[in-house]
DRENDO-1510 file (C-alpha; in Angstrom, 1 decimal, always signed):
<recs>
REC; n; res; u; v; w
REC; 1; MET; +0.0; +0.0; +0.0 .
REC; 2; LYS; +2.9; +2.3; +0.9 .
REC; 3; HIS; +4.4; +1.8; -2.6 .
REC; 4; PHE; +1.0; +2.5; -4.2 .
REC; 5; TRP; +0.8; +5.9; -2.5 .
REC; 6; VAL; +4.3; +6.8; -3.6 .
REC; 7; LEU; +3.5; +5.8; -7.1 .
REC; 8; PHE; +0.2; +7.8; -7.0 .
REC; 9; LEU; +2.0; +10.9; -5.8 .
REC; 10; LEU; +4.7; +10.6; -8.4 .
REC; 11; LEU; +2.1; +10.1; -11.2 .
REC; 12; GLY; +0.1; +13.1; -9.8 .
REC; 13; GLY; +3.2; +15.3; -10.1 .
REC; 14; TYR; +3.9; +14.0; -13.6 .
REC; 15; PHE; +0.4; +14.8; -14.9 .
REC; 16; THR; +0.4; +18.2; -13.1 .
REC; 17; GLY; +3.7; +19.0; -14.8 .
REC; 18; PHE; +2.4; +17.7; -18.1 .
REC; 19; SER; -0.7; +19.8; -17.8 .
REC; 20; GLN; +1.3; +22.9; -17.0 .
REC; 21; GLU; +3.6; +22.4; -19.9 .
REC; 22; ASN; +0.7; +21.8; -22.2 .
REC; 23; ALA; -1.1; +25.0; -21.0 .
REC; 24; ASP; +2.1; +27.0; -21.6 .
REC; 25; THR; +2.5; +25.5; -25.1 .
REC; 26; LEU; -1.1; +26.5; -25.9 .
REC; 27; GLN; -0.4; +30.0; -24.7 .
REC; 28; LYS; +2.5; +30.3; -27.0 .
REC; 29; ILE; +0.4; +29.0; -29.9 .
REC; 30; GLY; -2.4; +31.5; -29.0 .
REC; 31; ARG; +0.1; +34.4; -29.0 .
REC; 32; ASP; +1.3; +33.3; -32.4 .
REC; 33; TYR; -2.3; +33.5; -33.7 .
REC; 34; MET; -2.6; +36.9; -32.0 .
REC; 35; ARG; +0.5; +38.2; -33.8 .
REC; 36; LYS; -0.9; +37.0; -37.1 .
REC; 37; GLY; -4.2; +38.7; -36.5 .
REC; 38; ASP; -6.2; +35.5; -36.2 .
REC; 39; TRP; -8.2; +36.6; -33.2 .
REC; 40; GLY; -10.8; +33.7; -33.3 .
REC; 41; ASN; -8.1; +31.0; -33.0 .
REC; 42; ALA; -6.1; +33.0; -30.5 .
REC; 43; VAL; -9.1; +33.2; -28.1 .
REC; 44; MET; -10.1; +29.6; -28.6 .
REC; 45; VAL; -6.6; +28.4; -27.8 .
REC; 46; PHE; -6.2; +30.7; -24.8 .
REC; 47; LYS; -9.5; +29.5; -23.4 .
REC; 48; ARG; -8.4; +25.8; -23.8 .
REC; 49; ALA; -5.2; +26.7; -21.9 .
REC; 50; LEU; -7.3; +28.5; -19.2 .
REC; 51; GLN; -9.2; +25.2; -18.6 .
REC; 52; GLN; -5.9; +23.7; -17.5 .
REC; 53; LYS; -4.8; +26.8; -15.5 .
REC; 54; PRO; -8.1; +28.2; -14.2 .
REC; 55; GLY; -7.8; +31.9; -13.1 .
REC; 56; ASP; -4.4; +32.3; -14.6 .
REC; 57; MET; -3.8; +36.1; -14.9 .
REC; 58; GLU; -1.5; +36.0; -17.9 .
REC; 59; LEU; -4.0; +34.0; -19.9 .
REC; 60; LEU; -6.9; +36.3; -18.9 .
REC; 61; LYS; -4.9; +39.3; -20.0 .
REC; 62; ASP; -4.1; +37.6; -23.3 .
REC; 63; ILE; -7.8; +36.9; -23.8 .
REC; 64; ALA; -8.9; +40.5; -22.9 .
REC; 65; TYR; -6.2; +42.0; -25.1 .
REC; 66; THR; -7.1; +39.8; -28.1 .
REC; 67; TYR; -10.8; +40.9; -27.7 .
REC; 68; TYR; -9.5; +44.5; -27.7 .
REC; 69; LEU; -7.5; +43.9; -30.9 .
REC; 70; GLU; -10.6; +42.4; -32.4 .
REC; 71; LYS; -12.5; +45.6; -31.3 .
REC; 72; ASP; -14.9; +43.5; -29.2 .
REC; 73; PHE; -14.6; +46.0; -26.4 .
REC; 74; ALA; -17.6; +44.6; -24.4 .
REC; 75; ARG; -16.0; +41.1; -24.1 .
REC; 76; SER; -12.6; +42.7; -23.5 .
REC; 77; LEU; -13.9; +44.7; -20.5 .
REC; 78; GLU; -15.9; +41.7; -19.2 .
REC; 79; THR; -12.7; +39.7; -19.2 .
REC; 80; ILE; -10.3; +42.3; -17.6 .
REC; 81; LYS; -12.6; +43.8; -15.0 .
REC; 82; PRO; -12.3; +40.8; -12.6 .
REC; 83; VAL; -8.6; +40.8; -13.1 .
REC; 84; ILE; -8.0; +44.4; -11.9 .
REC; 85; GLU; -10.1; +43.6; -8.8 .
REC; 86; ARG; -7.6; +40.9; -7.7 .
REC; 87; GLU; -4.9; +41.6; -5.2 .
REC; 88; ASP; -2.2; +40.4; -7.6 .
REC; 89; ALA; -3.4; +42.6; -10.4 .
REC; 90; ASP; -0.3; +44.1; -12.1 .
REC; 91; VAL; +0.5; +47.2; -14.1 .
REC; 92; GLN; -0.3; +45.5; -17.4 .
REC; 93; SER; -3.8; +44.5; -16.2 .
REC; 94; PHE; -4.6; +48.1; -15.5 .
REC; 95; GLN; -3.0; +49.1; -18.8 .
REC; 96; ILE; -5.3; +46.8; -20.7 .
REC; 97; ALA; -8.4; +48.1; -18.9 .
REC; 98; GLY; -7.4; +51.7; -19.4 .
REC; 99; THR; -6.6; +51.1; -23.1 .
REC; 100; ILE; -10.2; +49.8; -23.6 .
REC; 101; HIS; -11.7; +52.8; -22.0 .
REC; 102; ARG; -9.5; +55.0; -24.2 .
REC; 103; ALA; -10.7; +53.2; -27.2 .
REC; 104; ILE; -14.4; +53.8; -26.3 .
REC; 105; GLU; -13.6; +57.3; -25.1 .
REC; 106; ASP; -15.0; +56.6; -21.7 .
REC; 107; VAL; -13.0; +59.2; -19.7 .
REC; 108; LYS; -15.1; +58.8; -16.5 .
REC; 109; GLU; -14.5; +55.1; -16.1 .
REC; 110; GLY; -11.0; +55.2; -17.5 .
REC; 111; THR; -10.1; +57.9; -14.9 .
REC; 112; LYS; -11.4; +55.5; -12.1 .
REC; 113; VAL; -9.2; +52.7; -13.5 .
REC; 114; TYR; -6.0; +54.9; -13.7 .
REC; 115; THR; -6.6; +56.5; -10.4 .
REC; 116; ARG; -6.8; +53.0; -8.7 .
REC; 117; ALA; -3.8; +51.8; -10.7 .
REC; 118; LEU; -1.6; +54.8; -9.7 .
REC; 119; LYS; -2.6; +54.5; -6.1 .
REC; 120; LYS; -1.3; +50.9; -6.3 .
REC; 121; PHE; +1.7; +51.7; -8.6 .
REC; 122; PRO; +2.6; +55.4; -7.9 .
REC; 123; TYR; +5.9; +55.1; -9.7 .
REC; 124; SER; +4.7; +53.7; -13.0 .
REC; 125; GLY; +5.6; +56.0; -15.9 .
REC; 126; VAL; +3.5; +54.1; -18.4 .
REC; 127; LEU; +0.3; +54.5; -16.3 .
REC; 128; TYR; +0.9; +58.3; -16.0 .
REC; 129; SER; +1.5; +58.4; -19.7 .
REC; 130; GLU; -1.6; +56.6; -20.7 .
REC; 131; TYR; -3.8; +58.4; -18.2 .
REC; 132; GLY; -2.7; +61.6; -19.7 .
REC; 133; GLU; -3.5; +60.3; -23.1 .
REC; 134; LEU; -7.0; +59.4; -21.9 .
REC; 135; LEU; -7.5; +63.0; -20.6 .
REC; 136; TRP; -6.1; +64.5; -23.8 .
REC; 137; GLN; -8.6; +62.8; -25.9 .
REC; 138; LYS; -11.1; +65.3; -24.5 .
REC; 139; LYS; -8.5; +68.1; -24.6 .
REC; 140; ASP; -8.4; +68.1; -20.8 .
REC; 141; TYR; -5.2; +70.1; -20.0 .
REC; 142; ASN; -4.8; +68.2; -16.8 .
REC; 143; ALA; -3.1; +65.6; -19.1 .
REC; 144; ILE; +0.2; +67.5; -18.7 .
REC; 145; ILE; -0.1; +67.1; -14.9 .
REC; 146; GLN; +0.0; +63.3; -15.4 .
REC; 147; TRP; +2.9; +63.4; -17.9 .
REC; 148; GLU; +4.9; +65.7; -15.7 .
REC; 149; LYS; +4.3; +63.4; -12.7 .
REC; 150; GLY; +5.4; +60.4; -14.8 .
REC; 151; ILE; +8.6; +62.3; -15.8 .
REC; 152; GLU; +9.3; +63.1; -12.1 .
REC; 153; THR; +8.7; +59.6; -10.7 .
REC; 154; ASP; +9.9; +57.4; -13.6 .
REC; 155; PRO; +12.4; +59.5; -15.5 .
REC; 156; ASN; +13.5; +56.8; -17.9 .
REC; 157; TYR; +10.0; +56.0; -19.4 .
REC; 158; ALA; +10.0; +57.7; -22.8 .
REC; 159; GLY; +6.3; +58.1; -23.4 .
REC; 160; ASN; +5.8; +61.0; -21.0 .
REC; 161; TYR; +8.6; +63.0; -22.6 .
REC; 162; TYR; +7.0; +62.4; -26.0 .
REC; 163; ASN; +3.6; +63.6; -24.9 .
REC; 164; ALA; +4.9; +66.5; -22.9 .
REC; 165; ALA; +7.2; +67.7; -25.7 .
REC; 166; ARG; +4.2; +67.7; -28.1 .
REC; 167; PHE; +2.0; +69.4; -25.5 .
REC; 168; TYR; +4.5; +72.3; -24.8 .
REC; 169; TYR; +5.2; +72.7; -28.5 .
REC; 170; PHE; +1.7; +73.9; -29.1 .
REC; 171; THR; +1.8; +76.4; -26.2 .
REC; 172; THR; +3.9; +79.5; -25.8 .
REC; 173; ASP; +6.6; +77.5; -24.0 .
REC; 174; ARG; +10.1; +77.8; -25.4 .
REC; 175; ILE; +12.1; +75.6; -23.1 .
REC; 176; TRP; +10.4; +72.3; -22.2 .
REC; 177; SER; +9.5; +71.2; -25.7 .
REC; 178; LEU; +13.2; +71.4; -26.5 .
REC; 179; LEU; +14.5; +69.6; -23.4 .
REC; 180; TYR; +11.8; +67.0; -23.2 .
REC; 181; GLY; +11.9; +66.4; -27.0 .
REC; 182; GLU; +15.7; +65.9; -27.0 .
REC; 183; ILE; +15.5; +63.6; -23.9 .
REC; 184; PHE; +12.9; +61.6; -25.7 .
REC; 185; THR; +15.0; +61.1; -28.8 .
REC; 186; ASN; +17.8; +59.7; -26.6 .
REC; 187; LEU; +15.4; +57.3; -24.8 .
REC; 188; GLU; +13.6; +56.2; -28.0 .
REC; 189; SER; +16.0; +56.8; -30.8 .
REC; 190; TYR; +14.7; +55.0; -33.9 .
REC; 191; THR; +10.9; +55.1; -34.3 .
REC; 192; ILE; +8.3; +57.0; -36.2 .
REC; 193; ARG; +7.7; +59.1; -33.0 .
REC; 194; THR; +11.4; +60.0; -33.0 .
REC; 195; ALA; +11.2; +61.4; -36.5 .
REC; 196; GLU; +8.2; +63.5; -35.5 .
REC; 197; ILE; +10.0; +65.0; -32.4 .
REC; 198; LYS; +13.1; +65.8; -34.5 .
REC; 199; THR; +10.9; +68.1; -36.6 .
REC; 200; ILE; +9.5; +69.7; -33.5 .
REC; 201; LEU; +12.9; +70.3; -32.1 .
REC; 202; PHE; +14.1; +72.3; -35.0 .
REC; 203; ASP; +10.9; +74.4; -35.0 .
REC; 204; SER; +11.2; +74.9; -31.3 .
REC; 205; TYR; +14.6; +76.4; -31.7 .
REC; 206; ARG; +13.1; +78.9; -34.2 .
REC; 207; LYS; +10.5; +79.8; -31.6 .
REC; 208; LEU; +13.2; +80.2; -29.0 .
REC; 209; PHE; +15.2; +82.6; -31.0 .
REC; 210; SER; +12.3; +84.6; -32.4 .
REC; 211; GLU; +13.2; +87.3; -29.9 .
REC; 212; ALA; +16.8; +88.6; -30.0 .
REC; 213; ASP; +16.7; +88.9; -26.2 .
REC; 214; LEU; +15.5; +85.6; -24.8 .
REC; 215; LEU; +15.0; +87.2; -21.4 .
REC; 216; LYS; +12.8; +90.0; -22.8 .
REC; 217; ASN; +9.6; +88.4; -21.8 .
REC; 218; TYR; +10.9; +86.6; -18.7 .
REC; 219; ASN; +8.3; +86.6; -15.9 .
REC; 220; PRO; +9.7; +85.4; -12.6 .
REC; 221; LYS; +6.1; +84.5; -11.5 .
REC; 222; LYS; +5.9; +82.0; -14.5 .
REC; 223; LYS; +9.5; +80.9; -14.8 .
REC; 224; ASN; +11.5; +79.1; -12.1 .
REC; 225; ALA; +15.2; +79.4; -11.4 .
REC; 226; PHE; +16.2; +76.5; -13.7 .
REC; 227; GLU; +14.3; +78.0; -16.6 .
REC; 228; LYS; +15.9; +81.4; -16.0 .
REC; 229; ALA; +19.3; +79.8; -15.9 .
REC; 230; PHE; +18.6; +78.0; -19.2 .
REC; 231; LEU; +17.4; +81.2; -20.9 .
REC; 232; THR; +20.4; +83.2; -19.5 .
REC; 233; SER; +23.0; +80.7; -20.8 .
REC; 234; MET; +21.2; +80.3; -24.2 .
REC; 235; ASN; +20.9; +84.1; -24.4 .
REC; 236; THR; +24.7; +84.4; -24.6 .
REC; 237; GLN; +24.4; +82.6; -28.0 .
REC; 238; SER; +21.5; +84.6; -29.4 .
REC; 239; SER; +23.5; +86.7; -31.8 .
REC; 240; LEU; +24.5; +83.5; -33.7 .
REC; 241; ALA; +20.8; +83.1; -34.7 .
REC; 242; ALA; +20.4; +86.6; -36.0 .
REC; 243; THR; +20.3; +85.6; -39.7 .
REC; 244; GLY; +18.5; +82.3; -39.2 .
REC; 245; ILE; +19.4; +78.8; -38.0 .
REC; 246; ASP; +20.6; +75.6; -39.6 .
REC; 247; PRO; +22.4; +72.5; -38.2 .
REC; 248; GLN; +25.9; +74.2; -38.3 .
REC; 249; LYS; +24.6; +77.3; -36.5 .
REC; 250; LEU; +22.8; +75.2; -33.9 .
REC; 251; ILE; +25.9; +73.2; -33.3 .
REC; 252; ALA; +27.8; +76.5; -32.5 .
REC; 253; ILE; +24.9; +77.8; -30.4 .
REC; 254; ARG; +24.6; +74.5; -28.4 .
REC; 255; THR; +28.3; +74.2; -27.9 .
REC; 256; GLY; +28.5; +77.8; -26.6 .
REC; 257; PHE; +25.5; +77.1; -24.4 .
REC; 258; ILE; +27.2; +74.1; -22.8 .
REC; 259; LYS; +30.4; +76.0; -22.2 .
REC; 260; ASN; +28.5; +78.8; -20.4 .
REC; 261; TRP; +26.3; +76.3; -18.5 .
REC; 262; TYR; +29.2; +74.6; -17.0 .
REC; 263; GLU; +30.8; +77.9; -16.0 .
REC; 264; THR; +27.7; +79.2; -14.3 .
REC; 265; ASN; +24.9; +76.6; -13.6 .
REC; 266; ALA; +26.1; +73.0; -13.7 .
REC; 267; VAL; +26.8; +72.8; -9.9 .
REC; 268; THR; +23.3; +74.2; -9.0 .
REC; 269; PHE; +21.4; +72.3; -11.6 .
REC; 270; PRO; +23.1; +69.0; -12.6 .
REC; 271; PHE; +21.4; +67.7; -15.7 .
REC; 272; ARG; +22.1; +64.4; -17.4 .
REC; 273; LEU; +21.3; +65.7; -20.9 .
REC; 274; PHE; +23.9; +68.5; -20.6 .
REC; 275; ASP; +26.4; +66.0; -19.2 .
REC; 276; TYR; +25.9; +63.9; -22.3 .
REC; 277; HIS; +26.5; +67.0; -24.5 .
REC; 278; LYS; +29.7; +67.7; -22.7 .
REC; 279; GLN; +30.8; +64.1; -23.1 .
REC; 280; LEU; +30.1; +64.3; -26.9 .
REC; 281; ILE; +32.0; +67.6; -27.2 .
REC; 282; SER; +35.1; +66.1; -25.5 .
REC; 283; SER; +34.8; +63.0; -27.7 .
REC; 284; ASN; +34.5; +65.1; -31.0 .
REC; 285; MET; +31.1; +63.6; -31.7 .
REC; 286; PHE; +28.9; +66.6; -31.0 .
REC; 287; GLU; +28.7; +67.6; -34.6 .
REC; 288; ALA; +27.6; +64.2; -35.7 .
REC; 289; TYR; +25.1; +64.0; -32.8 .
REC; 290; ASN; +23.6; +67.3; -33.7 .
REC; 291; GLN; +23.3; +66.3; -37.4 .
REC; 292; TRP; +21.5; +63.1; -36.3 .
REC; 293; LEU; +19.3; +65.0; -33.9 .
REC; 294; LEU; +18.4; +68.1; -36.0 .
REC; 295; GLY; +19.4; +67.5; -39.6 .
REC; 296; PRO; +16.4; +65.3; -40.6 .
REC; 297; GLY; +14.0; +67.8; -39.0 .
REC; 298; ILE; +15.5; +70.7; -41.1 .
REC; 299; LYS; +16.1; +69.1; -44.5 .
REC; 300; ALA; +16.6; +65.4; -45.1 .
REC; 301; GLU; +18.5; +65.9; -48.3 .
REC; 302; ASP; +21.1; +68.0; -46.6 .
REC; 303; TYR; +21.5; +65.5; -43.8 .
REC; 304; GLN; +22.1; +62.7; -46.3 .
REC; 305; GLU; +24.7; +64.9; -48.0 .
REC; 306; TRP; +26.4; +65.5; -44.7 .
REC; 307; ILE; +26.5; +61.7; -44.0 .
REC; 308; THR; +28.1; +61.1; -47.5 .
REC; 309; ASN; +30.7; +63.8; -46.9 .
REC; 310; ASN; +31.4; +62.8; -43.3 .
REC; 311; LYS; +31.2; +59.0; -43.4 .
REC; 312; ASP; +33.9; +58.3; -40.8 .
REC; 313; ALA; +32.4; +60.8; -38.3 .
REC; 314; TYR; +28.9; +59.4; -38.9 .
REC; 315; ASP; +30.0; +55.8; -38.6 .
REC; 316; THR; +31.8; +56.5; -35.3 .
REC; 317; PHE; +28.8; +58.3; -33.8 .
REC; 318; ASN; +26.3; +55.8; -35.1 .
REC; 319; HIS; +28.3; +52.9; -33.6 .
REC; 320; PHE; +28.5; +54.7; -30.3 .
REC; 321; GLN; +24.9; +55.8; -30.3 .
REC; 322; ARG; +23.5; +52.3; -30.9 .
REC; 323; GLY; +25.8; +50.8; -28.3 .
REC; 324; ARG; +25.0; +53.1; -25.4 .
REC; 325; VAL; +22.1; +53.3; -23.0 .
REC; 326; PHE; +20.9; +56.8; -22.1 .
REC; 327; LYS; +19.7; +56.8; -18.4 .
REC; 328; LEU; +18.4; +59.7; -16.3 .
REC; 329; PRO; +18.9; +59.7; -12.6 .
REC; 330; LYS; +16.0; +60.7; -10.3 .
REC; 331; GLY; +16.3; +64.0; -8.6 .
REC; 332; GLN; +17.0; +66.1; -11.8 .
REC; 333; TYR; +13.4; +67.2; -12.2 .
REC; 334; TYR; +13.3; +71.0; -12.5 .
REC; 335; GLN; +9.8; +72.0; -13.4 .
REC; 336; ASN; +9.1; +73.1; -9.9 .
REC; 337; LYS; +12.6; +74.4; -9.0 .
</recs>
């Protein structure tokens, strides 16, 4: 009898392991169907896997997201709602729920989802980013509050910089669209969104230098100490923009700005982006970096011509750029300084 129970337990473990493996295999198959856009087969296979792993959160998220992709928002919500009520609900669960509410433009219910999510995950940049996007669908300017909070609490999540740079670009701001836009391109360097922001960056510099004296309209009630320091250092280069700007002029302007910044403000306001500029200048890669950053946004043909005429410089920077990881430390948030 003793041997019988040992055999029974061993076989039980074997079949449990087999079932687990089979469910995981089915999940992989379901995700393959999802990637191919075969929503019906994806859901069917996910549900078969769920029979072997009842209540499995990853499978429930897969089912909810597949329904979302299929635009069956009612079933998608029906599937994900119980998941976000669970104690073990993760960021991705709330993301899926929030994404559905964004799709159906239900700001009220979506706000409830993101508010709960951020109470549970107060340092999640992606949740702040997507909550802001939900608000912005209705042109609710509180969206920028969410994006700024995301930048402050999770400084290496790119989405908040992208959204904030675009937001400020369409306002009278002449500082943060530049800084956030450039940070974004370094966090997310090779996407369609990057190309969009590069165009915004060049136009933002034109906005910045539309006045000869950058401090002419400075209002201490609206600008903080960091912003004043930025404008003061950039103002030392204003004469270089008198007859217009192009990549070469901007390289000279930005090089002079960094020199002045490290003479006057670097100790008070340490800033990773400017440290990176200083590093590139000392490594003789600042010209190539600026061409990569600003050239495509000014005139793509001229940028391609520069690459052709400066192949070694381009190749050196390109190799360096693709091999490095740009990271921002916490504590360098200056919107309220």
